[in-house]
Each structure stands twice: as C-alpha cells, then as structure tokens.
N, C-alpha and C positions, 0 to 999 in steps of 0.2 A: 504493500499500500504506500502511496505517495505522501509526502508531507502535507500536500493540500487536501488529499483523501482523508487523512488522519484528522486534519483540522476541521473538515466538514463533519466528520462523524462526531467528534468530541463537541462542536458547536451545536449539532442537531440534539444531542443528548442533554447538553447543559440547557437549552432553550426549552426543551420539553419538560425538564425537572423544575425550571425556575420562572417561566412566564405564566403568571396566574391566569386561569380561564377567562376572568373578566376582561384581561388585557388582550385577548383574541377575538373580541367583540367589535363591531364597527364603531368608530367614533360619532356619537350622535350630533355633536355641534362643536364650535370651537371653545365652548365652555366645559366641554367633555374632556378636552385635551389637557396635558400636563405641561405647564409652563415654569414651574419650580418658583424659586424666590425666597425671600426671608420668611414670609408667612405661608407655611405648608399645611395649616390647619384645614384647608379646604380640599385637601387630597384624600381620596378614599383609602383604605388600607391596601387595597390591591395596586392602585396607581403608585402610592408611595414605596411599596415593596418592590415594583417593577422598576422604577426609576433608581432606587437605592442599589439594587443587585447589579443593574447594568452599569451604573455609575462606578461602583467598587471595582467592577472588571475593566473599566475604562471603554465600555462599549457604547456610551452615549456619544462619544467622539472617538470611534475606533481607529481612525487613521492619524490622530493627533499623536504626538510623542509622549510617552509614558511619564516623563518628568514633569508634563503640564496637565496630567489628568487624563490622558488618552490611553487608547488600547495599544498603541504602536503596531498596528496591524499593517501589513503589505496591501497594495491595492488588490491584488488577488484574493486575500484573506478578507478584506472589507467586502468585497462583491459576494464571496461565499456567505458572510454573515447577513448581508442584505436579502440574498435568495432564501436562506433558512427561516429568516423572519417572515418573508413573504409566504413560505410555504405553510406555516402554521397561523398565518394571518394575525402575527403579533403587532401590536400598536407600536409606533414610535414611542419610546419610554420617556422623551423630553423634547418639547418643542421650545426653541429658544433662539432669540435673535443674537444672543451670544455665541451660539454654536454656528448659526447659518451666516452671520455677518461680522461681527465684531472679531470673533475668534480668529479666522483666517486673516483678517488685517492685523491683529496684534502679532501673530505668528510671523508675519513678513515684516511689520514696521515697528513693533513694539521693542521696548528695552527688556533686558533679562529680568528686571525687577517687576515690570508691568506684566510680563508673562506669567511670573511666578505667583504675582499677587491675584490676577484675574482669571486666568485660564483654568486652574483647578477648581475654582469655585462655580465657573460656568459648566463645567463638565459634570460636577456633582449637583447641579440644579440648585445652588445655594443663593444665587444672585439672579434676579430678573432684569434683563435690559430693554431699553427702548431707544429708538433712533431720532435724533434731533437734526433733520436735514431740511425739509420743505418749510417755506415761510408764506405768509399772505402774498407776498409780491414776488416770490422765487420758487415756483414750482418746477415746471419743465426747464426754466432757465435757473437752475439751481445756484449757479455761480454769482447770481445777483443778490444773494443773501446778505442780510444787513444786521444780524445779530452780532453785537460787538463784544470784543475781549480787550480791555485795556490793561496794559502792563503794569502792574503795582509792585514790581520788585520780585518778591517770592510767590506771587499769585497774580491771576487774572481776575478782573472785575467783569462779569458778564452781564449783559443787558440786551433784551430784545425778546421776540416771540417766534415760536414754531408752530406749525399747523399739521393736521393730519398725523399726529404722533401716535402710532399704534400702542394702545395700552400704556400711555403715559401715566394714567392714573392708577395703575397696578405694578408699575415697574419700581425696582429699587434703585437702578443707576442709568444713566443716559450716555450714549456716545454722540457728540455733538460737533456740528460744523459751526465755527464762529469767525468772524472777520477781524483780523489782527493788523491789517493794513488797508485803509480806505482808498488809497490812491490807485491800487490795481485791482482787477477782477479775481481770476482764479489764483493768481500768485499772491494774493492776500488774505488767503484763507487757512486756519489751522483747525486741527482735530483734537478735541479735548474729552476727558471722561470725568464725570462727577456724579455725586450722590444726589438722588431725587429728593432726599430728606434735607438737603442744604437750605440754609435760610435764603428766603427770596425766589424759591421755586414753587410755582402753583400751576395747577391743571383745571381744565374745563372740557368736559365730555362734548362731543359733536353728535347728536341724534342723526341717525340715518334712516332711510325709509324702510329698512327691515324692522325698525323699532329697537334694535340694539346698538351699541356705541362702542366699537373698538378703537374709534379715533378721538383724539383730544386736540385742543389748543393747549399750548404749553408756554408759560410766561417766565422770564427771568428778570429780577429786579435786583440789581447789585449783588449777584451770586459770587461768592469768592471760590475760585477754582485753583487750587495748588499747582505750581509749575511742573510738578513731577508727573501731573496727569495729562501733559501735553504729549501726544503720540506722534512719533517721526519729529519733524522740525518745524519751528515756526514758520508760518506762511507756505508750508508745503503740504498743508492738510489736503489739498485737491488731489494729490497723488494717492493718499489713502482713500479719500471719498470715491475715486473711480474704481479702485481695487475692489473696495467694499460693494460697490453697486454691482459689479459682475456677480459676486456671490449672492446678493439680494435677489437678483433676477433668476439666477439658477434655483434659490429657494422657491420664489413664487411660481416658477415654471412646473415645480413638483405638484401643483394643484391639478395638473393635466391627467396625473397618474391616479387620482382619486385617493380614498382613504383605504385602510386595512379592513378586511372583512368581506361580506358577500357583496355582489353588485346588484343593486335595486333595480337597475335597468334590465338585466337579464331576467330577474324575478318577474318584472312587469311583462315582458315578453312572453314568459312561460304561462302567465295567468291569462293570456288571451288578449293582448293589445291587437288593434285592428291591423290589417295587412301593411298600410302605409307606415303607420307607427313602427311596426316590427322591422321594416325595411330600413327606417331611419335609425333605429337602435343597432341593427346590424352593421351599417355603415359606420356609426360611431365606434363600435367595438372594433372594428378593423383600424380606424384611424388611431384609436386609444393604444392598440397593440403595437402600431407603427412608432407611436410616439414613445412608448415604453422602451422599444429597442432602440431608438435613436437616444434616449436618456441614458440607457446603458453605455452606449458608444461614447457619449459625451462625457460621462463620468470617467471612463477609461482613458480618454484622451487628455482630460483635465488632470487626472492623477499623474499621467505620464508626460505632461508638459507639452502636449500636442495640439491643445484646444486653441481654436482661432479666438482672438480676443474679443470679437463680437458675437461669438457663438451663444453666450448667455442671452443676448438680445433675441436671437432667434428662438431659443428655447422658452424664454419668458412670453414671447408674443403667442406662440402656438399653444403653449400649456394653458395659459389663461383663457384662450378662446375656446379650447377643448373643455375647460370646466365649465364656462357658461353655457356650452352646448349640452353638457352633461345634464345640468339642473333644468335647462328648458325642456329636455326630453322627459326628466322625472316629472315635471310639473304637467305636462302633456299626457303621460301615462297615467297620472293621478286623476285625470279629469277635474270636475268641479269640486270634488273632495279635497283636492290638492291645494285649494284656496283657503281652506279653513284656518283660521289665524290664533284662536285663543283655547281650544278645549285641551282636554288632557288626552283625548283619543289621538289628536295630532301633535301631541309633546309640545303644546303652546305654539303650534304653527310652525315647527322647526323646519319644514319643508320649503314653504314660501318664504320664510325669513332668510334661509340659506340661498335660495334662488335670487331674491332681492340683493343679498350681500355680494353675489358674484358680479353685479354690475360695476362693482369698483375694482375688479381684478384687472380689467384693461387700463386702469388709470394708476393705480398704486405702483411704485417701483418703476416709474417711467411709462407714459401712455403707449398704446399700441401704435399710435401715429409715430411717435419718436422712435420706437423700436424698429418700425418699418423703414423709416429714414436711414437709421444705422445699418441695418441689414442691406438696404440697396447701395449705400456708400462703401462699406467696409467689407462686406462679403461678395456682393455682386458686382462691385466697383463700377456702379453706373455713375454717369455724371450728375453733377448737382442741378 
C-alpha cells in the first residue's frame, strides 16, 4: 500500500470515528454554520466537538504549516481529506474569514510575531474576523477609500466608516484597509488589524430583503491601533488587499458547489417535478459537476503555483451565478409553498430567505460585471 493509500485509509477511519452524525446533515442556513469566536456558547455540543477535534488535528486548515496551527498536509493529502469528508457528507467544521481570507495574507505578508499570534487562534476557531474594505463612496472603486489612519508615534488613530461589513456585529477582530497617505491613491493605503472591542468602534446592521442582516455599517471614531498591527509596510497595503481579494473570490466561488448533504434539487426531481423543470434540474446538475471538476483543478493549480492570477475572478463569477440558479430552481420546484415566510413548517421561511440572499452573491466580493471585465482583459486578453 502506498503512503497516500495509507493516509486515505487512516483518514477515512478517523472521520468515521470522530465526525458526529449531526455534522453529516445539510447546513440549514448560515446561522446553522460554525464561525467560532470568543463567545462559543451558541454552538451545539456536536458543532463544538467537531470543530475542536478537527482543530486539534490541524484539519480546519490542513495545508497550513503545523507551527501555525495547521495540519501540514501536502496538496495530495489535502485533496484526499476533502474527498473523504465529501464521501460521508461531513460539514466544514469551521467557516472563517480568518481561514479563507486573512490567513493566506498573513502567511505571505505577516511578520513571524503576527503569524504566531493570530494564525493558531484562527485555526482553532478562537477568534472571529470581519473585513473592513468597502466604504459608502468606495465599493467597486475600492482604492478610493477615505478611512484615515493618522500616525501618532507608536499607534495609528483611525477615523472613518466601512459598509457591507459582513458579520461586523458578531466579529472579534477586523482586518481593515486605511489611508495613511492622502496624496496618492493605491500607494497611500495600509492594511491593519485591530480588536472590534476597541474604544471608538461601533456597528449598525443593514436589513436585507431576506429579513436577515449579515451586513453592517461599521464606524471608527478615534480608534487607537498599535503600530505592531500593521501588516506588510505602511502605504503598501494595496499589495495585501489584492492578494486577499483573490482568496475571497475563491471562497465565494465555493457557493457554486452547494452545502454538504443531500441535494434538494435531485429530491425534487424524484418527487415528480414536471418535465420542463426536470430538464432544467438535469442541466443544472451537469453544470454543477463541471464546476466541481474545474474547482478541483483550480485548487490543484493554486497549490502548485500554476493558477492564473485572474482565475479566482472566473471561479467567483461562475460559482455565484450557479448558486443563484440553484436557489431559483429550488423555489420553482417548491411551487407556491416555497414562498411561505414565517411558519415552523418552512423553518421560518428558510427557503425564500436563502433565495433572496443569493441576490447579493453577484455583488459581494466584486460585482459580476467587474469580474467579467477582469476575465476579458487578463484571461482572454481582449482590448479595452
């Protein structure tokens, strides 16, 4: 038996023994997912056990170095772990902007002190992060941001506002773009980290048409940020920001793969959806399988350093469009019952609320129009 075959057998046995039955059921909503953080009282025993067991093994971030809380797995071993989790329909043990966005940026640009301070806590789900990028006047034109960071010697004094800050009202820390030089655009931006409990930080939820509010307005009023929380160099935060955006788009593209567990579309087709709807579901399934294969290739290319820099834009665009299509079909398959909004029978309208939430997928992390421009210019090399 080869080393990889042995690893697969050991991984399969460990997952079977340690993944609780509840963690093999589909995630019902984003509120049913595990985000970690300082206050973990909201976690069920099964959620906490699964996160803690995977975290202790380093498998919440299997390809990170062991010294930073990761599993130290090779790309081939990480792929086997993903496959074996998919086989038993195991949930992701920890959803985290620290894992999907900040972690890769710190691994590339952070100091050794920053890595050892933050990465193990991210891997164990002890700190929940949010992203301070977009502002009221700087969304697609992110480089136009105006939140300022004034140099006060051993700290920065931060003032300004961010918007569409996902889960800012529930996050412990924020990674934030600030302006340290007003005379230039991209070259005047810095990347800093700070505690959301800092004096002068406040948040205000933004209500969406789904009736839920993952987004917030975030305000900074004379917030003191220690200089040691500057990532990379002053006025070179745009380098970090661009690198992180690639990983954010990779994360968002994962929506196209759907959640662990059974496929409600297949179940709807089996229950007797009409001929036209069954055909639409079959076409969707073909596209989803093709996207899954492309995602696996992209991950392999990324881990091997062969991915095109603009490929995350392609994955983000198609993944979010696929997720919107999935929920459109689920609503169609449910008929008029799918529109029910409040009852226990519909789990407080989880279906239509999730469908409405997907409308933001093609906006967050860079609009579909922006992604198509990037694809046309950088991958297809079309003229402007």
